[in-house]
Every structure is written in C-alpha cells, then in structure tokens.
Backbone as numpy.savetxt, mean C-alpha at the origin, in Angstrom:
# Nx Ny Nz CAx CAy CAz Cx Cy Cz
-15.35 1.85 -8.69 -15.24 0.90 -7.47 -15.94 1.61 -6.37
-16.42 0.73 -5.20 -16.96 0.98 -4.17 -15.97 0.97 -2.92
-15.72 2.18 -2.07 -14.94 2.13 -0.90 -15.95 2.50 0.11
-16.41 1.73 1.06 -17.35 2.04 1.99 -18.45 2.58 1.64
-19.09 3.67 1.88 -20.19 4.12 1.28 -19.80 5.12 -0.30
-18.83 5.11 -0.47 -18.63 5.99 -1.67 -18.28 5.28 -2.88
-18.58 5.69 -3.89 -18.30 5.20 -5.22 -17.58 5.99 -6.15
-16.50 5.61 -6.59 -15.44 6.29 -7.42 -15.31 5.45 -8.91
-16.07 6.10 -9.84 -16.22 5.72 -11.11 -15.02 5.99 -12.05
-14.63 7.42 -11.87 -13.41 7.69 -12.75 -12.52 8.53 -11.81
-11.38 9.11 -12.17 -10.49 9.78 -11.44 -10.92 11.16 -11.46
-12.17 11.51 -12.11 -12.77 12.76 -11.67 -13.64 12.95 -10.40
-13.67 11.67 -10.02 -14.62 11.81 -8.82 -13.40 12.01 -7.34
-12.21 11.96 -7.82 -11.23 12.26 -6.66 -10.52 13.48 -6.52
-10.18 14.04 -5.31 -9.78 15.21 -5.16 -8.43 15.47 -5.72
-8.27 16.70 -6.12 -6.71 17.14 -6.58 -5.89 17.17 -5.49
-6.08 17.48 -4.27 -5.17 17.71 -3.35 -5.74 16.62 -2.23
-4.38 15.76 -1.69 -4.67 14.78 -0.67 -3.90 15.35 0.88
-4.39 15.24 2.07 -3.35 15.08 2.77 -2.52 13.83 2.95
-1.45 13.64 3.25 -0.88 12.47 3.14 -0.21 11.78 4.48
-0.19 10.87 4.67 0.53 9.99 5.98 1.68 9.36 5.39
2.98 9.89 5.91 4.19 9.29 5.32 4.46 8.41 6.33
4.78 7.01 5.97 4.88 5.98 6.80 5.79 4.92 6.18
7.05 4.67 6.48 7.95 3.63 6.15 7.34 2.34 6.23
7.60 1.54 5.20 7.38 0.14 5.32 5.72 0.07 5.17
4.83 0.82 4.91 3.48 0.50 5.07 3.07 0.36 3.55
2.32 -0.59 3.28 1.71 -0.62 1.71 0.35 -0.67 1.75
-0.43 0.12 0.96 -1.74 0.10 0.93 -1.96 -0.06 -1.10
-2.92 -0.85 -1.36 -3.19 -1.01 -2.64 -4.50 -1.01 -2.76
-5.11 -0.78 -3.93 -6.71 -0.65 -4.35 -7.30 -2.03 -3.97
-8.51 -1.60 -3.30 -9.37 -2.94 -2.92 -8.91 -3.53 -1.52
-7.64 -3.06 -0.89 -7.14 -3.83 0.30 -7.53 -2.95 1.59
-7.41 -3.48 2.62 -7.64 -2.71 3.95 -6.31 -2.71 4.56
-6.00 -1.42 5.15 -4.88 -1.26 6.05 -5.43 -0.68 7.30
-5.20 -1.42 8.62 -5.26 -0.75 9.82 -4.31 -0.02 10.41
-4.67 1.14 11.14 -3.64 1.85 11.62 -3.97 2.21 12.81
-2.92 2.61 13.49 -3.03 3.19 14.91 -2.37 4.59 15.16
-3.27 5.39 15.06 -3.10 7.01 14.96 -2.67 7.57 16.46
-1.45 8.22 16.80 -1.43 8.80 17.84 -0.48 9.98 17.97
0.23 10.33 16.72 0.76 11.87 16.76 -0.15 12.56 16.72
-0.05 13.89 17.54 -1.03 14.88 17.21 -1.14 15.56 15.58
-0.37 15.75 15.09 -0.38 16.01 13.62 -1.19 15.15 12.71
-1.19 13.70 13.09 -1.93 12.67 12.43 -3.62 12.67 12.80
-3.52 12.82 14.02 -4.70 12.98 14.57 -5.49 14.21 14.16
-5.00 15.30 14.06 -5.43 16.47 13.10 -5.75 15.89 11.68
-5.13 15.49 11.06 -5.30 14.74 9.63 -6.40 13.94 9.63
-6.46 13.33 10.81 -8.04 12.01 10.66 -9.10 12.99 10.84
-8.96 13.99 12.01 -10.20 14.78 12.01 -10.57 15.47 10.90
-9.59 16.10 10.10 -9.94 16.67 8.79 -10.46 16.00 7.81
-9.97 14.59 7.72 -10.58 13.71 6.63 -11.99 13.42 7.02
-12.30 13.21 8.61 -13.79 12.87 8.87 -14.67 14.11 8.70
-14.20 15.14 8.68 -15.05 16.34 8.27 -15.20 16.57 6.82
-14.44 15.94 5.98 -14.41 16.08 4.57 -14.88 14.72 3.88
-13.97 14.56 2.87 -14.21 13.52 2.02 -13.69 12.08 2.65
-12.92 11.86 3.68 -12.47 10.91 4.23 -11.51 10.17 3.59
-10.99 10.93 2.64 -9.80 10.33 1.75 -8.22 10.83 2.14
-7.50 9.88 2.65 -5.98 10.46 2.63 -5.00 9.56 1.82
-3.85 10.05 1.81 -2.85 9.23 0.85 -1.95 8.56 1.70
-1.56 7.53 1.64 -0.55 6.58 2.21 0.69 6.68 1.43
1.80 7.14 1.91 3.00 7.18 0.89 4.18 7.05 1.83
5.34 6.60 1.05 6.29 6.27 1.90 7.42 7.52 1.87
8.15 7.95 2.97 9.33 8.77 2.63 10.35 8.04 1.75
11.18 8.82 1.18 12.24 8.40 0.30 13.27 7.83 1.10
13.84 6.82 0.44 14.91 5.65 1.22 16.16 6.14 1.53
16.84 7.22 1.18 18.16 7.64 1.39 18.67 7.86 2.87
19.65 7.51 3.30 20.09 7.66 4.55 19.89 9.24 5.04
20.19 10.00 3.95 20.04 11.57 4.13 18.65 11.78 4.46
17.74 11.43 3.95 16.34 11.37 3.91 15.85 11.01 5.51
16.38 9.98 5.79 15.77 9.45 6.99 16.09 10.21 8.32
17.31 11.04 8.13 17.71 11.97 9.24 16.99 13.24 9.36
16.10 13.53 8.13 15.35 14.50 8.16 14.13 14.52 8.85
13.64 15.99 9.32 12.36 15.95 9.91 11.50 15.84 8.86
11.68 16.47 7.88 10.40 16.47 6.84 11.13 15.91 5.57
11.47 14.55 5.60 11.98 13.79 4.20 11.14 13.93 3.13
11.89 14.04 1.90 11.12 14.08 0.54 10.15 12.61 0.57
9.24 12.70 -0.37 8.28 11.81 -0.36 8.58 11.04 -1.50
8.40 9.37 -1.44 8.25 8.64 -2.59 7.35 9.27 -3.70
7.72 8.91 -4.89 6.83 9.54 -6.03 5.19 9.30 -6.11
5.10 7.87 -5.53 3.80 7.18 -5.78 3.22 6.81 -4.56
1.92 7.10 -4.38 1.27 6.73 -3.09 -0.14 6.10 -3.66
-0.90 5.65 -2.57 -2.18 5.49 -2.67 -3.39 5.90 -2.05
-4.30 6.37 -2.40 -5.38 6.85 -1.80 -6.07 5.89 -1.04
-6.27 6.23 0.29 -7.20 5.61 1.11 -8.46 5.99 1.79
-9.55 5.37 1.61 -10.86 5.91 2.05 -10.76 5.31 3.67
-11.15 6.16 4.55 -11.44 6.13 5.80 -12.95 5.07 6.09
-12.68 4.10 6.27 -14.01 3.13 6.33 -14.21 2.68 7.78
-13.16 2.61 8.79 -13.74 2.36 10.07 -12.61 3.32 11.06
-13.40 3.64 12.27 -12.90 4.47 12.98 -13.29 4.33 14.38
-12.23 4.32 15.39 -12.60 3.98 16.79 -11.74 5.14 17.59
-12.24 5.62 18.79 -11.66 6.35 19.59 -11.02 5.55 20.76
-9.90 5.70 21.16 -9.56 4.50 22.31 -9.51 5.40 23.58
-9.82 6.37 23.97 -9.98 7.04 25.19 -8.84 7.66 25.84
-7.53 7.28 25.01 -6.34 7.68 25.29 -5.63 8.69 24.38
-6.59 9.15 23.48 -5.97 10.08 22.40 -5.58 9.59 21.27
-5.97 8.19 20.99 -5.41 7.71 19.86 -6.55 7.28 18.90
-6.47 7.23 17.86 -7.57 6.54 16.86 -7.03 5.44 16.27
-8.02 4.31 16.26 -7.65 3.19 15.49 -8.76 3.25 14.25
-7.89 3.03 13.17 -8.87 3.37 12.05 -8.45 2.14 10.74
-9.37 2.22 9.80 -9.07 1.25 8.71 -9.17 2.08 7.36
-8.03 1.92 6.35 -8.32 2.59 5.19 -8.30 1.53 3.99
-9.44 1.55 3.46 -9.56 1.00 2.20 -9.13 1.33 0.90
-8.01 0.83 0.21 -7.29 1.44 -1.11 -8.10 1.65 -1.87
-8.27 2.98 -2.78 -8.96 3.21 -3.92 -8.14 3.27 -5.23
-6.98 4.13 -5.11 -6.14 4.04 -6.45 -4.83 4.68 -6.13
-4.03 4.38 -6.90 -2.69 5.06 -6.72 -2.56 6.32 -7.32
-1.65 7.14 -7.00 -1.34 8.42 -7.42 -0.09 8.86 -7.22
0.48 9.78 -8.26 1.51 10.51 -8.40 1.83 11.61 -7.92
2.81 12.00 -7.00 2.78 13.37 -6.36 3.23 14.29 -7.54
2.41 15.12 -7.96 2.75 16.36 -8.79 3.50 17.21 -8.05
3.28 17.43 -6.89 3.88 18.78 -6.09 3.21 18.49 -4.72
4.31 18.86 -3.85 3.83 19.09 -2.42 3.41 20.65 -2.13
2.19 20.66 -1.42 1.50 21.85 -1.38 2.46 22.69 -0.03
2.14 23.94 -0.10 2.65 24.88 1.03 1.65 24.48 2.06
1.68 23.77 2.77 0.44 23.32 3.79 0.48 24.44 4.97
-0.78 24.84 5.24 -0.77 25.75 6.49 -1.18 25.06 7.53
-1.42 23.49 7.58 -1.74 22.52 8.39 -0.59 21.94 8.95
-0.85 21.43 9.95 0.40 20.48 10.79 0.61 19.30 9.91
-0.11 18.91 8.86 -0.02 17.59 8.17 0.40 17.76 6.95
0.93 17.10 6.18 1.54 17.54 4.73 0.39 17.17 3.83
0.52 17.84 2.72 -0.69 17.62 1.79 0.05 17.86 0.13
-0.41 17.17 -0.59 0.16 17.04 -2.21 -0.98 17.01 -3.13
-0.49 17.82 -4.14 -1.18 17.68 -5.56 -1.26 16.47 -6.25
-2.26 15.65 -6.42 -2.06 14.53 -7.15 -2.19 14.51 -8.45
-1.74 13.29 -9.31 -1.89 12.88 -10.64 -1.98 11.69 -10.70
-3.55 11.53 -10.92 -4.20 10.18 -11.09 -4.06 9.47 -12.53
-3.60 10.09 -13.58 -4.08 9.71 -14.85 -3.29 8.10 -15.19
-2.25 8.00 -14.70 -1.45 6.72 -14.95 -2.02 5.36 -14.35
-2.84 5.86 -13.37 -3.46 4.92 -12.48 -4.98 4.67 -12.41
-5.71 5.27 -13.75 -7.31 5.09 -13.67 -7.66 3.94 -13.82
-6.69 2.86 -14.17 -7.30 1.68 -14.37 -7.41 0.97 -12.86
-6.82 1.55 -11.85 -7.05 1.12 -10.56 -8.30 0.87 -10.19
-9.39 1.83 -10.65 -10.78 1.84 -10.57 -11.41 0.51 -10.82
-10.86 -0.34 -11.82 -11.62 -1.44 -12.41 -11.22 -2.79 -11.58
-11.81 -3.38 -10.84 -11.90 -4.45 -10.19 -11.58 -5.55 -11.11
-10.29 -6.42 -10.82 -10.27 -7.72 -11.39 -9.33 -7.39 -12.78
-9.24 -6.29 -13.20 -8.23 -6.10 -14.41 -7.16 -6.60 -14.49
-6.76 -7.36 -15.57 -5.50 -8.05 -16.05 -5.57 -9.32 -15.27
-6.65 -9.91 -14.22 -6.50 -11.11 -13.57 -5.91 -12.27 -14.48
-6.37 -12.47 -15.70 -6.21 -13.48 -16.63 -4.64 -13.61 -16.92
-4.07 -12.47 -17.03 -2.49 -12.34 -17.43 -1.38 -12.90 -16.22
-1.91 -12.77 -15.04 -1.18 -13.38 -13.79 -0.63 -14.75 -14.14
0.60 -14.96 -13.76 1.14 -16.31 -13.59 0.62 -16.93 -12.30
-0.55 -17.16 -12.00 -0.80 -17.67 -10.60 -0.18 -18.93 -10.20
0.23 -19.88 -11.39 0.76 -21.18 -10.82 2.07 -20.61 -10.55
3.03 -19.82 -10.93 4.14 -19.18 -10.60 4.36 -18.64 -9.11
3.26 -17.79 -9.09 3.03 -17.19 -7.75 2.73 -18.08 -6.58
1.86 -19.08 -6.88 1.77 -19.99 -5.77 2.84 -21.01 -5.55
3.71 -21.36 -6.46 4.75 -21.83 -6.22 5.93 -21.25 -5.60
6.00 -19.79 -5.75 6.91 -18.94 -4.95 6.39 -18.94 -3.61
5.22 -18.86 -3.28 4.51 -18.71 -1.95 4.96 -20.03 -1.17
4.97 -21.33 -1.81 4.83 -22.41 -1.20 6.40 -22.79 -0.75
7.39 -22.22 -1.69 8.66 -22.50 -1.49 9.19 -21.46 -0.21
8.58 -20.13 -0.34 8.87 -19.31 0.87 8.27 -19.96 2.21
7.28 -20.27 2.07 6.52 -20.95 3.40 7.48 -22.20 3.94
7.68 -22.82 2.96 8.58 -24.34 3.36 10.03 -23.72 3.77
10.61 -22.75 3.27 11.99 -22.18 3.73 11.91 -21.78 5.14
10.70 -21.25 5.38 10.75 -20.54 6.59 9.81 -21.28 7.67
9.53 -22.30 7.49 8.78 -23.44 8.42 7.44 -22.67 8.68
6.75 -22.35 7.62 5.38 -21.49 7.86 4.49 -22.44 7.22
3.21 -22.30 7.62 2.20 -22.95 7.09 0.83 -21.85 6.33
0.15 -22.30 5.62 -0.77 -21.61 5.37 -2.04 -22.11 4.86
-2.96 -21.41 4.89 -4.54 -22.24 4.51 -4.91 -22.50 3.08
-4.27 -23.37 2.60 -4.28 -23.49 1.08 -5.51 -23.50 0.47
-6.57 -23.96 1.12 -7.80 -24.13 0.26 -8.19 -22.79 0.35
-7.95 -21.80 1.28 -8.32 -20.16 1.02 -7.77 -19.74 0.09
-6.26 -19.91 -0.21 -5.42 -19.74 -0.89 -5.78 -19.85 -2.59
-6.05 -21.09 -2.41 -6.66 -21.68 -3.82 -7.89 -20.89 -4.39
-8.97 -20.90 -3.45 -10.02 -20.24 -3.71 -10.32 -18.64 -4.04
-9.20 -17.90 -3.38 -9.12 -16.67 -3.49 -9.15 -16.25 -5.01
-9.72 -15.01 -5.19 -9.74 -14.26 -6.85 -8.12 -13.79 -6.62
-7.84 -13.82 -7.96 -6.36 -13.76 -8.28 -5.99 -12.25 -7.85
-6.78 -11.29 -8.02 -6.44 -9.86 -7.48 -6.22 -9.89 -6.15
-7.52 -10.60 -5.49 -7.16 -10.43 -3.93 -6.12 -11.17 -3.64
-5.64 -12.32 -4.17 -4.56 -13.13 -3.72 -3.14 -12.38 -3.69
-3.05 -11.60 -5.06 -1.84 -11.03 -5.34 -1.53 -9.88 -4.52
-2.66 -9.05 -4.19 -2.36 -7.96 -3.51 -2.23 -8.09 -1.86
-3.25 -9.37 -1.63 -2.91 -9.86 -0.21 -1.51 -10.32 0.22
-0.83 -10.86 -0.75 0.18 -11.49 -0.61 1.49 -10.34 -0.56
1.25 -9.52 -1.38 2.01 -8.13 -1.18 2.02 -7.27 -0.09
0.83 -7.10 0.54 0.69 -6.46 1.71 1.19 -7.07 3.08
1.09 -8.64 2.89 1.56 -9.34 3.97 3.06 -9.85 3.91
3.66 -9.51 2.84 5.07 -9.95 2.62 6.16 -9.30 3.63
6.99 -9.71 4.20 7.94 -8.94 5.18 9.02 -8.29 4.67
9.20 -7.82 3.42 10.21 -7.27 2.79 10.27 -5.69 3.16
11.23 -5.19 2.66 11.80 -3.77 3.11 11.03 -2.85 2.49
11.08 -1.50 2.88 10.38 -0.40 2.13 10.72 -0.34 0.80
11.72 -0.61 0.03 12.17 -0.25 -1.13 11.54 -1.48 -2.06
11.13 -2.73 -1.54 10.69 -3.63 -2.18 8.96 -3.42 -2.05
8.39 -2.96 -1.06 7.05 -2.47 -0.93 6.85 -1.52 -2.06
7.67 -0.67 -2.16 7.40 0.63 -3.13 7.37 0.13 -4.57
8.23 -0.84 -4.79 8.36 -1.56 -6.17 6.94 -2.33 -6.22
6.53 -2.73 -5.45 5.22 -3.43 -5.45 4.23 -2.52 -5.71
4.16 -1.38 -5.02 3.15 -0.36 -5.38 3.28 -0.06 -6.60
4.41 0.39 -6.98 4.73 1.17 -8.48 4.62 0.05 -9.83
4.34 -1.10 -9.48 4.14 -1.90 -10.76 3.20 -1.73 -11.43
3.27 -1.77 -12.72 2.49 -0.97 -13.66 0.99 -1.57 -13.64
0.88 -2.72 -13.62 -0.58 -3.62 -13.35 -0.21 -4.73 -12.44
-1.44 -5.62 -12.43 -1.68 -6.54 -11.73 -0.64 -7.64 -12.07
-0.22 -7.99 -13.34 0.52 -9.00 -13.96 2.11 -8.34 -13.49
2.40 -7.27 -13.51 3.54 -6.85 -13.21 3.90 -6.94 -11.64
2.76 -6.61 -11.04 3.07 -6.45 -9.53 3.38 -8.01 -9.00
2.74 -9.04 -9.61 2.72 -10.49 -9.26 4.08 -11.01 -9.87
4.60 -10.54 -10.80 6.01 -10.81 -11.30 7.17 -10.40 -10.33
6.86 -9.14 -9.94 7.85 -8.32 -9.02 7.79 -9.08 -7.66
6.55 -9.41 -7.30 6.78 -10.35 -5.94 7.35 -11.80 -6.15
7.06 -12.23 -6.98 7.76 -13.65 -7.36 9.42 -13.51 -7.58
9.87 -12.25 -8.20 11.33 -12.00 -8.36 11.83 -11.75 -7.26
11.07 -11.04 -6.16 11.70 -10.60 -4.78 11.74 -11.76 -4.04
10.66 -12.69 -4.03 10.68 -13.92 -3.23 11.72 -14.84 -3.81
12.01 -15.03 -4.90 12.96 -15.78 -5.43 14.32 -15.09 -4.88
14.83 -13.99 -4.84 15.86 -13.34 -4.51 16.07 -13.81 -2.82
14.80 -13.42 -2.04 14.97 -13.76 -0.65 15.32 -15.20 -0.49
14.75 -16.09 -1.24 15.00 -17.46 -1.02 16.56 -18.12 -1.51
17.05 -17.30 -2.29 18.32 -17.46 -3.01 19.39 -16.94 -1.95
19.11 -15.78 -1.15 19.79 -15.55 0.27 19.86 -16.38 1.14
18.49 -17.01 1.44 18.42 -17.91 2.32 19.10 -19.28 2.11
19.22 -19.72 1.08 19.94 -20.82 0.73 21.34 -20.59 0.50
22.10 -19.36 0.73 23.32 -19.08 0.59 23.88 -18.62 2.03
22.85 -18.77 2.96 23.04 -18.48 4.18 23.26 -16.81 4.39
22.77 -16.25 3.69 22.81 -14.91 4.03 21.68 -14.31 4.66
20.71 -15.05 5.29 19.48 -14.74 5.75 18.40 -14.40 5.05
17.29 -14.11 5.25 16.17 -14.02 4.43 15.11 -13.16 5.09
13.92 -12.76 4.36 13.01 -11.84 4.76 13.17 -10.60 5.09
14.59 -10.05 4.87 14.78 -8.55 5.48 15.57 -7.84 4.45
14.99 -7.97 3.32 15.46 -7.17 2.08 15.09 -5.57 2.58
16.33 -4.93 2.52 16.15 -3.52 2.55 16.77 -2.63 1.50
C-alpha cells in the first residue's frame, strides 16, 4: 500500500521498533487519516524524531482499568496501528498540527527501555500482514446490515447523512470511516481495531450500534458506551 510518498509492500518494509503515542479514545485504521494536535513536549520530541527518520509512529490506547488510568505510565493495549506522518504544520506557539495515514496494525511484543522522553515498543506485524492489501474482504461485508444500523442510529439521534456519498463509498472506506467517526468509548474503539478482518470489523460495529440503540430505547441513554 502507499501512504504519502512511501510504499509498503510487505511487513518487511516496516521497522521492528516504533515510537508510540498512547491516546485514549483515538482510533487509526489502515488507509484512514487521523488529524492530531501535538503540544506535550515529549510528543513534540516524538514528532521531531519521526520527521528525521521514517515518519512512522504507532497510535495505541492505554489499557482501560481504573488503576491504569491513575498511573503516570499506564500499560498499553495489546494492539495499535502504524501511522505515517503525511501532513505537518507548525503553529508558532509550540504546537504541531499533523495528520497520520494508517498503514497496518501491530501487536506489542514488548515495550523498550526507552532512552527517549517518549515510549517505544517492539512490534509484531505478522497477524496483520493482510492490512497492506487494499479492499481485502469487501465482498464478505454485510453492507446492507451496516447501512441499516447506520440509518437507525441517525434516526434515533436526530442526525442526517449525505446518503449519496454513503452509498457510493467503497465498502472498506465506508466501514473504516464509520468506525473512526462513531462516538463510542475506548473499549469499543479497541474492539473495532482488533477485529480480525473487515467483515468482523463491520459486524462488531453493527453489534455495538444495536446495543447502543437498545440502551437508547430503554431510556438508559446512548452513544456513551464505556
């Protein structure tokens, strides 16, 4: 696949160690774009290092336990996604506005004893080598069921969508875009990230949406699954 000016044909094209940006609630998937506002000094240093090197960083969520939330350096979730820095802007007040393009997911083999201010992990890409193939598994996705769940969600929340754009979108683009835009909590976002393939990701999104709609109908509130 191509990300920016780089082409990644196999997992051999990816580095064994990545700097990581732990950010709860953030979801990056292959061939999607994630804009970020970078302002902490350690992550400014991470972006500087990426720009001076291969322009790759790993987006990953911290683990979700209450104990982990109170830790200065919480354990990381087992799976993240490699992002290539494809857009970069200095703001003049010490921040960077960047955009990452998703390349492939990775499993955390181990966290390195980093000598940098930012964290680094050894990556295992083997289980996600298929992420480099665009459109893989699109024909297995229940697109009708996905659109039905989307319409039900929009109706329940008084929202509208550009249905012409939705219906014309390629299936992979549609599934991944809906996953990234969905307002669900960190655990649900992680489940979508870790879904084995595109069909499973779509099925997971449908299931989460149906659960949210059921909560909404029961008066328990919706769109805030945690």
